[in-house]
N, C-alpha and C positions, 0 to 999 in steps of 0.2 A: 395345799393350794399356794399359788405364787403369782407375782407380777412378772410380766415379760416386757423388756425394753429393747428396741432396736435403735442403734445410734449410728447414723451415717453408714448404714450397712451397704456394702458394695461387693459385687461379684464380677470377676473377670475370668474369661477363658482365653489365655494368651493375651493378645492386645485388644480383644473384643470385650467391652464392658456390657454386661447384660442386666445388671442391677445398679441403679444410680443413686447411691446414698440415701437409703430408706430410713426414715425416722418414724417410729411407732411406739406408743406406750399402751400396754394392755393391763387393765386393772385385775386385781385378784378376784377370781370367780367370774370374770367377764367372758361372754361368748362372742368372739370376733371372727368374721368371715372375710377371707381374701377372695376377691372375685375379679374376673377379667377374661379377655379372650385368650386363646392358646398363644403361648410365647410371651405373655406379659410379665412373667417372673414370679408368679404367685407360688408355684410348687418349689422353685429354687429357694425362695424366701423361707418356706416351711422346712425344707431340707437343711438349710443353714441353721435354723433354730434347733433342729433335731441333732445336728452334728454330723449329718450325712454328706454335707458339702463344706469345704473349707471357706472361711471368710477371707476375702481379699483385702478389705479395709472396713473399719468400723467395728462395732462391738455388738454382741448378743448378751443380754443380761437376763437371768432367770432367778427370781427371788432376790434381786439385788446383787447377785454374784455374776461377774463376767465369766462366760463359759466357752469363749472362743477356742481354748485349748483343752477343754474338758471332754473326755470320751462320751459318746452318746449314752452308754449304760450308766454313767454317773451324773447325768443331767436331771434326773428325777422327772422324766417325761415318758409318755407312752404314745406310740403312733399307730394309727389304723390306716391301711393302704387301700388303694382302689381295688386291687385284687385281694381276695380274702386272706391269702397266705396262711391258710390253716392246713394241718397235716391230715391227709385223707385216711391214713391207717390208724389214727388215734380217735378215741371217743371224744365227745364234747367235753367231758370232765377233764380228760388229759390235755386237750387243746387249751382250755381255759387255764388249767394249772401250769401250763408250760411257762407262762410268764413268771412263775415263782420258782422255777427250777434252781436258780442260783441264789434265791433269797435265804437269808440266815434266820429262818423261823422254823418252828416245830411242825411235824406232820399234821398234828391236830389243828394248828393255826391255819395251815395251808388248806386243809379240808373245809374249815369254817369259811374261809374267804371264798373258796370255789362255790360252796353252797349258797352263800349270801349273794355273790355276783350272779349266779344262775337265777336266783329268785328275783332279783332286781330286773333282770332282762326277760323274765317269763320263760326261762329255759330249763327249769328244774326237771320237768318230765322227759327232757331229751338228753340228760347228762350221759346216759350210757349208749346213745346212738352214735353212729359214724356220720361224718359230713355228707356222705352220699345219700343218706336217708333224710336230709334236711332240705328245705326250700332255700332259695337265694337269700331271702330276708333273714332266715334263721342262721344261715352261715355267716352273714355279716354281723349278726348279733354275737356269734361265737367270737369273731375277730375283735369286736368291741369288748367283750367279756375278758379276753386275754389281756387287753390293755387295762381294763378296769381293776382286775384282781391285784395288780401291783400297787394300787392306790397312789398314782403319781400326782405330782403337783400340777402338771399341765398335760392335757390331751391334745394331740395333733391329728387331724383328719385330712387325708389327701384324696379328695374326690371319692369318698367311700360309697356313694350311691350310684355312680355312673354305670355300673354293670347290672343294675336292677331294672326290671320293667316299670312302667309308669305307676301302676298301683302299689307295687312294693316300695318304690321310691318314696311315695307319699307316706306310707305306713312307717317306714324306717325313719324318715325325717321327723315324724311326730314322736317316735320312740326316743330319738336322740335329744329332741327338745325337752321331753319329759325327764329324761335321764339327767340332763344338765340342771334342771330345776330341782331335782332331788339331791344331787350330789354337790352342786355349787362349785365344781372344779373349773379352773380356767381352761377354756377351749379355744383353739385356733383351727379353723375349718377352711379348707381350700375347695373352691368349686368354680366352674365356668357358667353355672346355671343361676341366673339372677333371681329366679323364683325361690330356690333354696336359700340364697343369701338373704332375701327379704323376710322369709318366714322364720329363719333360724336365729339371725344375728341380734345381739344387743347393739353392736356397731358393725358397719360394713366398710371395708377398705377396698376401693375400686382402683385397679391397677391397669396400666397400659405402657408397653414398651419399657419395662423395668423401672417405672416411676409411679408414685401414688397420685391419682387424679383427684380423689376426694375421700375423706373419712367422715362418717356421720352415722346417725341412727337410720334405720330403714325409712322413716318418715322424712328425715332431712334430705337424704340423697334423692328421694323420689320427688318431693315437693319443692326442693331448692337445689337443683343440680348446679354444680360449680362451673360446668362448661358443657359444650355440645356433645362431647364424648359420653359423659355421664348421663346426659339427658336422653341420648339415644340408646345407651346400653341398659339402663334401668327402666323397666316398664315393657310390657308386652300387650299390644303392639307398641312399637317405638313412638316417641314424641314426633309430631310433625314439625319440621323446621322450614320456614318460609322466608325468603329474602324480602326485606322491606327497607324503607327510608323514613326517618322521623324528623319532625320539625319542632319537637318539644312538647307538643300537645296531641298530635295524632301520628299514627304510623300508616304509611301507605304501602300496601302489598304490591307485588309485581302484577297481580291481577287487576289493580286499580282500586281495590277495596280499601276504605279508610276505617281504621279501628283506633280507639283511644289508646294512647301510650306516650310516656314522657321522654323517650329517648330521642337523641339527635344523631343525624348521619345514617350511614349504612349499618343495618343490624340484621340479625336473624330472629324471627319471631317463633318461639316454640309453643305449641299447643298440644296437650295430650288429647288422645281421641275421646276420652270421657268428658273433656271440657269443650268439645266441639259439637254443639247440638243441632240436628237437622230441623228444618222448619219451612215456613213460607218464603219462597225466594224473593217475593215482593218487599218483605220487611226486614230481611236479614242482610248484614253487611257483606257477606260473601255468598256467591252462587256457583253452582257447578252441577255436572251430570254424574249420576251414579254409574260406575263402570263395573262394579262387582259388589255383591252383598254376601256376607259370610255369617249365616245364622249360628249362634253359639248357645241358644237356649234362653238365658236370661237377657241377652243383648244381641244385637246384630251389628257386626262391623261393616261399615259402608266405605268403600274405596271410591273417592269422588275426584273427578277431573275438574280442577279449578284453574282456568286459563292456562292449561298445559301442565300444571303441577298436580301430582297425585297426593291427596291428603286422605287421612283415615279419620272417620267420625264414628261415634257410638250411637246407634239407634235402638229403638225398643225391640224386645224379643219377639213381639207379635205386631203385625201391621207396619213393619218398616218399609221404607221406599225400596224399589228394586232397580235392577239395571235399566238404564235409559231414562229414569226419572230425573227431572231437573229440580234441585232442592236448594234451599237457603241454608247457610251454616252460620251459627252465632257462637263466637268464642266466649268462654266464661272466664278462664284464668290464662294469662299470658306469661311466658318466660322470655326475657329479652337477652340476647347474646351479642357480643361484639362480632361483626361480620368477618373481621380479619383474624382475630385471635381465638374466637369461639368461647371466650370467657363470659360468664354471666354478668349482666349489668344489673346491679341491685337497685 
């Protein structure tokens, strides 16, 4: 196990800079998820840690050692890719053991490691099968096993679940989380899926356009987003953002509704759907007409037209208002952002 530190990490392709001085410290045994939209630099960051991309400026440290010029095979890391990258002509046993091909250990020790890894992943009964006889989730476990068997200090995962269907994604995500809890190895996991990030991470690193927008626990980035990008990216459905002006004691929305708030000047008011409760329009500070109801079982998402702005509210799973109904909306928790910069006003 090892710490990982990125110091002013920069990547350029010619004159184009795609990663702008990333600073990140990852503790020994921590599970950190890099998340963001396509093109934000998360996979490039991971590949630079792995040694698959050259560092333009800055340093990568693993276990306190600068590894900028160290070959990938000598960095004591193991990487699991989006495509399984397992050999179809080899059995599960040989695929898992392939990671030990160049290891200077005895055949007996190799066999023990393969058996132990297969047992950890629940793959013992499949050791003599070929990949063609396995499900997608089992193939991904083989890829993880090939990384595990080397007993690296750091695991790197590059969107390993994106090729799986919804049910397998959930199952494999749980398996990866349990695996980390058992092994305690440092993990850096890249995904564009904020649900994966929230459920897996000890800390989340949210990236945009080659820069870090916020680093925090899942609770911190959800309940205290640093800016409007994080507020909209984390959470499904996204946070509602409504223009407003403040006089220090109240916020007046574009719809004319007045709600308590201590900000001054032009701001954006953020309200998560679960914090916007439908009710009697006569007594609620906001009113609007339901234009769409989306039943999800335990709750119903209500898309409401409030003075020309569409907001999303969370209603009950049964007996929720329907399209055409005029309802009141009462916000519970507000997030205030500067209208010009998008930065949170604490």
